[in-house]
N, C-alpha and C positions, 0 to 999 in steps of 0.2 A: 428724125430717129428718136428712139424712145429710151427713157431711163426708168427701168422696168418698162415702161413704155416710152420714156423720152430721155434718152441718155444725153442728148446734145442740147441741154439747157443748163444754165447756171442753176444750182440747187435752189428751189423755191421753198421758202418757209411756209408750210401748209397751215391754214387757219385751224384745222382740226386734224393733225397728223395721226391721231390715235384712233380715228374711226375705223371700224372693221376688225378690231382685235377684242378679244374677251377681256373685260376690264377687271374681273374679279380675281384673276390670277396675277400674282406679283413675280417679277423677275427676282431671282435669287443669285447670290454670288456662286461661282463654280465650287463644286465640292472639293474638299482637300484630298490629297493623295498623290497619285503620280502625275496629275495634270498640271495646268499652269498655276504657279504660285503667285497670286496677285498681291501686290504691295498694298498695305493698309495705310492710308494717309491721303493727303490732298494731291491735286494735280501738280501743284508747284513743287511739293516735296518729291513726288515721283520723277518729275523732270530733272530735279537736282540730283537725284540718285542715278538717273540715266547718264547724266553728264559726268558724274564722278566715276562711273563704271565704263564710260565711253561706249555706251550702247544706245540704240534707238529705243523709243518708248512705244509700247502697244497699249491702246486704250479701247476698252469695250464700253461705248456709250450706250446705256440701256435706259429703259423707262419702267417703272414699277408695274405698269399695266400691260406690258408687252409680252405676249405669249411666245413669239419667236425668240425673244431675248432669254426667256426662261428655258426654252428648249436647248438653245446653243450652250447655255451655262451648264445644263445638266448632262448633255449628250456629247458635246465636242470639247469644251475646255478641260474636262477631267481626263481625257484620253492620254495615255502614256506617251504616244508618239508626238502629240501636240505639246505636252508638258516638257518633254526632253528638248525639243527644238526651241521653244519660247523661253524656257528658263535659262538656257545657255546663251541666247542671243539678244534678249530683250528684258527691259524692266516693264512689267505689265501691271495695269491698274484697271479696275472697274469703276465707272462713274455713273451715278444716276443723273442723267442730263437735265432733268427737270427740277432737281434740288437747287435751292437758291444759290448755294456756293459754287454750283457748276454751270449755271445758265450762261454766263459770259464765255466760259471755256467752250461750251457746246456751240455757241454762236461763232466763235473764232474758226471752228472747223466745219461750219455749215451743216451741223447735225439737224436734219429735218426728217429722217427716216430711222426707225429703230428695228434691230440694233444697227448702229454705225460702228464699224471696226476701223480704228485709225492707227496707222503707223506714222509716228512723228519723230523727226530727228531730235537729238538732244539740244538743238538750238531753238526748238519750238516750231520748226517748219514742217508742214504736212508732207509726207513722202508718198503715201498711198492711203486711199480711203475706200472701204468696202461698205456698201449700203445693203443691209439685209443679212439674214442668216446664210451661212455657207457650210459646206461639209468639210470634213477633216482634210481631204486632199487639196481643196481649193485654198483653205486657210494656210496650210503649210507652204503651198506653192507661192502664194502672195508674200509670205514671210521670207521665203528664199530669194524672191526678187528684190525685196528691200535690203537684205543683207548682201546682195551681190552674187549669191550662189547660182541664181538663175538670171537669165537676161531680162532686163527691165524694158519698159515700153520705149523710152527714148533711144536706148541702144539698138533695139530691134528696128526702130524707125530709120536710124542711120543706115543700117544694113539694107533695109528696103529701098532707100534712096539710091544705094549703090547697085541694087539688083531688083528693079521694079517689076520684073516679070516673074519673080519667085512667089508662087501662090501659097506655098507652105508658110513662108515668112509673113505674108499678108494675113493668113489665117491666125497666126500667133498674135499679130498686132491687134486684130479686131477682137480677139478673145480677151485681151487685156484692156481694151479701150475704156470700158465702163469704170473700172477701179482707178485707172489713170486719170480720167477726166474729173472724177469726183474730188481729186486732190488739187485741181487747178482752180485758180481764181482770176477774175478780171480779164485783161487782155490775153493772158496766157491761155485761159479757157477758150476764149473766142477763136484764137489762132488754131488751137488743136481741134476744135469742133469743125472748122472749115476743112482742115486736112483729112480728118477721119471720115467726114461725109464723102469727100472725093474718093478716098480709098475704098470705102464701102461700096459706092456705086461701081467703081472699076472692078472690084473683086467679084461682086455678085453678077455683074453683066458678063464677065468672062466664064463664070462657073454655072450660069443658069442652065438648068437641065439635069440630066442624070449625075453629073459630077458634083452636084450640090447635096446629094443624098448621103449624108453622114451626120452623126450626132453633133459634132463640133460646129458644123455650118448651120445646123438647125438652131443651136443655141444663139449663134450670131444673128440669124435673120429674125428670131423672135425677140431678141433683146435690143437690137440696133435698128431694125427695119420699121418704118412707119412715117417718117418725116416726108419722104418723097412718095407721094401717092401713086404716081405712075409706075415707079419701080416696085412698090409694094404689090400693086395689081399684077405685075409681071411675075413676081415671085410666087404669089398665091396661085396664079394660073399654071406656073411651072410645077409646083407641088401637086396640084390637082391632076395635071396631065400625066404625072409619073406616080400617082398615088399608090398603086399596088406595090411598087418597089419601096416607097417611103414606109408604108405600113409594115412590110416585111422587115425593114431595118429598124424602125423605131416604135412599132406598135400603133395605137390609135391616135397618138398625139398630133401627127401632121394633119389627120382628117379634121380634128377639132380646131386646128389652126385655120383651115379653110372655112369651117363653119363660123368661127369667131369673126373672121373678116367679113363674110357675107352678112351675118347678123348685124355687125356694126354699121355696115353701109346702109342696110335697110332701116335701122333705127334712126340714124342721122337724117336720112331723107324723109322718113315718115314724120319725124318731129319738126322738120322744116315745112311740112305740108306739101312735099314734092311727090307727085304720084309715081315717079320713077322708082320708088321702093318696090313696086310690083315686079320690076325686072328681076330683082333679087329673089322674089318668091318663085318665079319661073325657073330660076337656076337650081332651086331645091329639087325640082322634078327633072331637071335637065342636066346641065354640065356638072353640077355639084352633087348629083344624086349619090355617087359613090361615097363622098365624104359624109353626107347625112345618114348614110346607111349604117354607120357605126353607132348611132344613137340607139339605145336599147328599145326594142319594139314595144309598142303599147297599142291600145285600141284606136288611138288618134294618131294620124301620120304627122311627121315633122312639118309637112307643108300646111296641113290644116291648122295646126297649133300656131305656126308662124303667121299665117294669113289672118287669123283672128286677132293676134296680138298687134301686128303692125297696122292692120285696118283700124284698130282702136286708137292707136297713137295718131294716125293720120286724121281720123274724124275729129279728134280734139284739137289738133294743131291747125288744120285747114279750115274747119267750120266752127270751131269752138263748141262742138256738139257734145256736151257733157253727158247727156242721156244715152247717146249712142256709144260713147266711150265706156260708160258704166255697164251697159248691156253686153258689149263685146268682151270687156274684161271679166265680167261674171261668167260668160261662156268659156273664156280662156281658163279661168280657175277650175271650172268643172272638168275641162279637158285634161288638166294636169292631175286631177284626182288626188291620190295620196302623195304625188310628187310636189304638190304646191307647197311653197315655203312661206314662212311668215314674212320674209323679205320681199316676196312677190306682192303681197298685199300692201306693204309699206311703200314700195316703189310706185304702185298704181295711185295710192292716195297722195303721195308727194307730187306726182306729175299733175294730178288734178288741181292741187293747190297752186302749183307753179304756173300753170297756164291761165287759170280763171281767177284765182285769188278771191277778192271780195265780191266777185260776180257770181259765185256759186249760189245756187238756189237751196232752200231748206232741205228738200229731199236729197239733194246731192251732198250736202253737209252730213246728212244722216248716213249715207253710204260710206263717205270717207271715215266717219267715226267707226262704223262697223268693220271696215278694212283695217283701221289702225288698232282696233281691239284684237283682231286676229294677229296682227303683227306683234302685239305685246305678249302673245302666248309663246313666242320664240325665245331662245336663249340669246337675247340681244346684248351687244355692248352697252354699257350704261349711257353713253352719249346718245346713241340711237334711241334708247328707251326714253330718255328725257325729251328728246325731240318729238317722239310720238305722243307722249303725254301732253306736251304743250300744244301740239297741233289739235288734239282732241279738245283741249280747253278752248282754243281759238274757235273751233266749230261750234261748240256749245255757246260761246259768247255771241257768235253770229246768229244763232238760233234764239238768243235772248234768254237762255236757260242759265242764268248767272250763278246759281248755286252749284250746278254740275261743273260749270267752267271753273269756279273757285276750287272745287274738290280736285280737279285734275291739276291745277296749278299748285295746290298744296302738296299733292302727292309728288309732283315733280320736284318741288323745293326740298321735301324731306329726303328724296332719293339722291338729290344732288350732293349730299354730304359724302356719298361714296367717292366723290372726286377730290377728297381731302388731300391726296398726294399730288394734285394738279392745281396748285394754288391759284394761278392767274385764270385758268379755265373755269374753275369753280366760281370765282368771283364774277366772271363775265356771265355765266349761266344763271347764277342766282340773281344778279342785277336785272337780267331780262325777265325772269319769272316775277320778281317783285314789281317791276314796271307794269307787266300785264295784269297782275292782281290789283294793282292800284287803279288801273283803268276801269275795272269792274265796279269799284266803289263810286266812281264818277257816273257810270251808266245807271247805277241803282238810284241815284239821287233824282 
């Protein structure tokens, strides 16, 4: 099962948890007014205040580069409904999780995704943890569970054990599973993972078919489904078999759920050099044709685009045929036309490096450089941009054009100062760039 795509794993500290967000926007405290009145001070001071007032603590763990953090701070926390409930029932504080004084606190509560919204007892124990931005209704409902005004997960689980055939109760449990598990540690987490996996399988198996067609169950299958590959395939096929009803109920989202599944299977097989990816191509014209029909029409069909793309991945993975990969990817970019994104070029270049590394030939390095320069035209997160600049430098180094390699490394080093609010990350990136630049000096000798 998945947390956003894998809920049933202990939270992993990501090496680069900030990839994918625009880095030039900074999270800001919530605006003053009718919304949440955030305590100004340290975590320890806020916890002491919560204990003195006999209230739980609400902590918004944010990062200065995190756009979703900025959005929830501007759009959700200032709402009167949110402020009325939180100011009455909690002591609230916002903490920059990457600031030196807060790093250990963030580690204590397994903060690896931003924003992380933590409800903490005034004894310091985590009560509930939400990963990612939420809307007004979800935030207040989670707060009501913490205060006991709504039923919590463990209470619902006891009721489920007494009435295991109650599907409505199971739905409520599975809806709360993610935030509940995020607050668990060690053996407790493992125990609940096993229980919820079992519950999920039983629930989905009983409802598979038309009974599953509703918004709440769609949220459950898209957030919890994925660990059990056989069950996932059954769910996808069930959605596809009932697609007209799904589309009428929820719009195009269920069709893209089927597409995402099929594309993921094809990509995994093609990258393993397994020709079975071609079965997925046939599904585009066959059993999944209805799902792919929601893709906006263009001159090139979804089948032709997909065939070109996955044929390219397969050629590189199975035969290490970089020239065929480059030729097919170039055709693919032409097929995309105005829809081609800078990230498409970056993804192709990165896969080329990943598979062949130092075995790339000069003309292949030149193609990778041109693709990465296209990628640099996009509004990239600073971490991605630095990665592209360094990869271009590496290609120039392989081409023995040391001056151009030096120029790329120099530019990357200069731009790395935009990471000033991510101290450890900045140090790591700059050390890597300095090492690569030093290698050029040795090669010139």
